[in-house]
N, C-alpha and C positions, 0 to 999 in steps of 0.2 A: 509858889503860886499858881496855876494857871492861869492861862491866861483868856479874860471872856471872848466868846465869840461873838461876832455884828451879824446879826440878821443879813441877810440878803435884801436888798431892796424888791418890792412888791413891782418896781418896774421893768428891774430884769428879766424875772419871772416871767411878767408879762410879755418881754422881747423876746426870751427863747422863745416858747413856748404860740410864739408867733414867726418865728424863724421854722420851728419842725413844721408847723398846718402849714404855712408858704410853701415848706421843701416837699412834702405829701404831695400840695393841691397842684402843683408846678407836673413831677414824676407823672400823676393820674393824666394829668391832660398830655404829655406825650405821650402816654402809651393809649390813652384815647384815639389822639391823633395821629398815628404815626404813620398812616395811609396819605393824610393830605402831607404830612414831611417828609416822608419821601419821596413823592412826587414835588416837594419844592425844591428837595438836596437835585434829583435828575432835571429840573428843572434853571439851577442856579449851572450846572457843568456844559446844556446845554446854552443857553447865554452865554456864556464864557468862551463859549467855541464859538457863537457865532458874532460876538463883541466885534472882534479883528475887520471881517467881511462890513460889519456897517462905515467903522471907520472908516478899512479902507476907499470905500465908495464914497464918503463924504470928502475924502482930501481927494479922488480924482475928480468929483463933480462940488464943485464948492458951496454952486446955490441950490447945495439939497439939503432940503432944513432935516435933522434928526429923523423925525418918525416917518419921514419919505422915502429913507435909505433902509428903517428897519422895515417896512413894511413892505420895498423891494425884496431884499433878504430873504426876510422870509415865505415870500411869496414864491422865489426861488426855489428855496430850500425845501419848500413844499411841490414844487416842479415834480421837481428831482425823485423824491422818494415815489410821488404818482409815478414816473416814467420806469423808476424802479422796480412797482408792486405790478406794471401792469407790463413789465419786460419776466416777470415770472411769472403772474397768475395765467396770462395766453397760455405759456407752453407746456404748464402742469394742469390746465383746466384740458386741454387737447390729451394730456398723458391719464387723466384721471376719468376723463370718459373712454378713454380705448382699454384703461384696466378693469372699466364696470363693465366694458364691455368682452374682454375676456375674462370675469371673472368666473360667471358658468362654467366655463370652460376646464379652467385652474382648480376649480374647486370638482367634476368628474373627474379629471385624471388626477386629482390629488386622493381620492376619493379609492381608485383604480389600483394608487401604485406606479404612474407614469407620467413621465413629466421632470424637468428637477426637484420640484415640492414636492410631488408624489414617492419618487425615489427615495428623498430625503427623511423623509417619513415615515417610509417601508426601514428605510434603516433605521433609525431609531426605536421605531415600537412604536412610532408616536398614532398610526393608526388604531391596533390593537386597542389602546386605554381611551381614545374616541369613543371605538364600538361600546368597550365595558361597561363604561362613564358617560352614556349619553344623556341618563335625567339630569345628571349633576351640569353638564354643559350648557344643559337646557334653562334649566332653575339660575344656573350664572348669569345666561343672557339674559334675562327676563327681571332682573338684577340690575339691569346696568341704565336704564330709567333715569335711574335720581342721577349719578354720575352725571350724565346727558343732560340733566337739564344744570345741574353745577357749571358743567361744562360751557352752555351758553352763559348761564348768569356770571360766567370769570371771563369770556370773552365781550359781553355788555362793559363791565365794570373797567377791563383794561380800554379797550375804547372810551368810554368815560375819560379816565385815566390818561389818556396820551391825549384826547384834545385839550386836556387842563393842562398839562405840562407845555404843548404848544404856547396857550395863550398865555401862561407865569411867565414863558422864556422871552416872549414876544414885552411883556411888559418891565419884565429886567432888564433886557436891551434895551430899552427905550427910555426906561426912567431910572436905572440904576446910573449914571453917573451925575445926574442932577443930585441924586440921596446921597451920594457918595460924599459929592463937595461939601455938601449940607453939614452932614458929620463933621468930615475932615478939618471944615472950619472955625469950630468948636476946637479945636487942640492949636498950641503952637506948631510953627513953619518946621522946624525940626522931625517933632513925630509924626509929622503927618506926610514928610515927603520920604522917610522911613517906610511907613505904612501905602506906602503908593509904591515906595521899592519893591517890598515887598508881595503886595498883593499880585503885580505884573510877577514876578516870579509867579508864581503860583498858579496865576492865568496862561502862562507859556506851557506851563509841566501838565496841566489838565488838558489844555488845546491837541500840545503834541501827542500827548499819550491815543485821546481820543481818536485823534488823525489817525493817528503809527497802526492804532489795533485793529479797523475799521479799511485801513489799508491792506493790515496783513491778512483779514480774515476775506478780502475781495478775492485777491490772489490765492486763497487757498479754494477756494470756493469756482475759481475760472479753474484751476489745472484739474480739482478733482472731477467735475464736469466735462473736459477732454478724454481723461482718462476711461473715466466709464465708458464715455463716448466709444470711443475707441475697441473699446472691451465689451460693448454690443450689451453692457448693462443697462434694463429694463430702470424707465422712470430716473434718466439718470438727472434733468434740471433736480425734482426734487429732494434728491441724495444732496445733490453739489450741495443747493440752499441750504438746506439743512447740517449741511460737513459746515459751511461758512459762518449758519448764527450760530455753533458751536463752539466756533474757531475763536468767538468773539469772549468765553469764556476762559478764563487766562488756566492754565497749568495743564486741566483736568478737560478742556473744552475741546480742542482737537481729539483724545483718545477717545470719546466717548462720540464725535460725529466717526472719527474712522472704524470704529468699532461694529457701529451701525452700516456703514456703507459695505464695509467688505465683508459680512453679513450676507446685506446681499448679493451682494457677485460673490460670494461661495454657494448661495443658491441659486444664483443663475448657469453657475460653471465652474468647477473645479480648477482654469485657469485663469478665467477671471477673476474670481480669489485669493491667488496666489498673488497678481497682479495686482492687484488693491493694495495686499499687504503691504508689498517691495515696497509701492508706489507712498503709503501714508509712513511707514521706518525711515524712508531715505528725505523726503518733505520732511517729516518732522525733526528730523537731525537740523536742516538746513533752517528748516524755522526756529526751531532752540537755539542754535548755534550763530548764525547767520543775523536773519532776518528781526528777532526780538532784541539780542545785543543790542544792536543798534542805536533802535526803538528808544530805549531802556536809557539806556548811556547817555543818551541826547535829551530827555525828557527829564523823569524821575532819577536818572541814579542811584537805583537801590541795588544792595546786593539781595543773593538766595536765594539766603534765611527770610530773609525782613519781609520778601517779598511772599513766602509759603506762609510766615505767621501772619501778616496780616494779611491773605486771603484766608485761611482759614479761622481765624477771628471774625472777621465780617458776613463769609458763610454764615456761619450760626447763629449772627446777631439778623441777618438782611434778606441772607437764602442767596439766591445769584445774582439777584442787583449788587448785593454787596460785596460777591467776588469781581463784577463788573468793574466796581469803584474803586474797590481796597489798594488798591495802587497805587490812582491818583491822589484819590484823600490821603494816601503814606506817603507821597511825594510830596503833598502841599503840609503835611506837620514837620517831616525833614527840614522843608525850609525854613519855617516861624523856626524849630528849636534849632537851626545853625543857625540863623537871624540875632536869636536871643543870644548865644553864644558868641557870636562876634561884637555883640555890641558891647557884653559884658570884660570882652577884651581875654574870651579864652579860660577865664576861671571863677571857680564860685564864689559868691559877693563875700565879701571881708577877707582877701587873701589877695596879698603885694600880689603883684605881678613878675618875669623875670628882667624886665628892665629894669622893677625899681630893687631888684635885689644885684646889680649887677657892680662890679668893683669902680669900673667908669661911674657910676652916677651916689656909689659911697663916696667917691673921692670930689667927686662936686660940690659934692651935701659937707663935706669936711673943711674945703677952700674957703678959707671968709671972704676970699674975694668974690 
């Protein structure tokens, strides 16, 4: 006789439908607010990097309140960023005006096949192509107005995003410890201590990686500037700044900067191009085998395969920003998983540990005394 099937309660059906709708609404909210969420993630990393400076200032000056210490640290950071921008903007403005002054002469020389650019165009038969396709090139240049407007909008959005990230990071450093203390007061003392320990390890990983990555980029930019300056390559400051910024991108960033700088050096002269290639090969070997291993081994401790997979996945999801944050995020995940594994005794749940199966443990368990 077949067993009678019990009908599914209406409450279960409604709960399932509500759960599906809530999941869909959450996913849609994340998709629509992805820009704000990305800003928040960047602000978290910035706040984690600046929090130790605030705590150090409070320890050095006991009477300094957290609000005052946070304000002083962020003002100092803003001053440093402004100084760095001014340090690069003044040479770039000078080189830009010099380039604007030399541009008509360079165009005339290029059209006549003279100079480094003209000889390069002559060898590659680019001048013949330009003369034969002047109408198409003129139409393409006319259509560049729309991308220019998009670039202006993108620049305005980037400025607004930078200001928003700065304000969010300030509020996180100011109010973050209070929010964490209130949240941890809701759990027992042992789990709270564990969460604090894991959080401190994650913060050290993020802080160490960001600081080390910026330091490596500064070294790369300075050495590139010296090399280009000695070689006589024009616009050395602009190229060095580009190389330093691209060097922040793991794995592929240094190659991108090296290709651009070497191309400009080859346009200037053949010896300068060869010297640039030799410099970047030697420097990248030193960076990959000396600087980066030291930084990664002391911060995130990731093997190269994990780093590559993390960067590829993060780049596919969030572009260049994902590539920048892939390694510290992967380091955080590694710390959390390691803590979970250690907390469970290094074994899957429900399986006995080696100590439980040891002969000494069995002898003691059989001993009635």
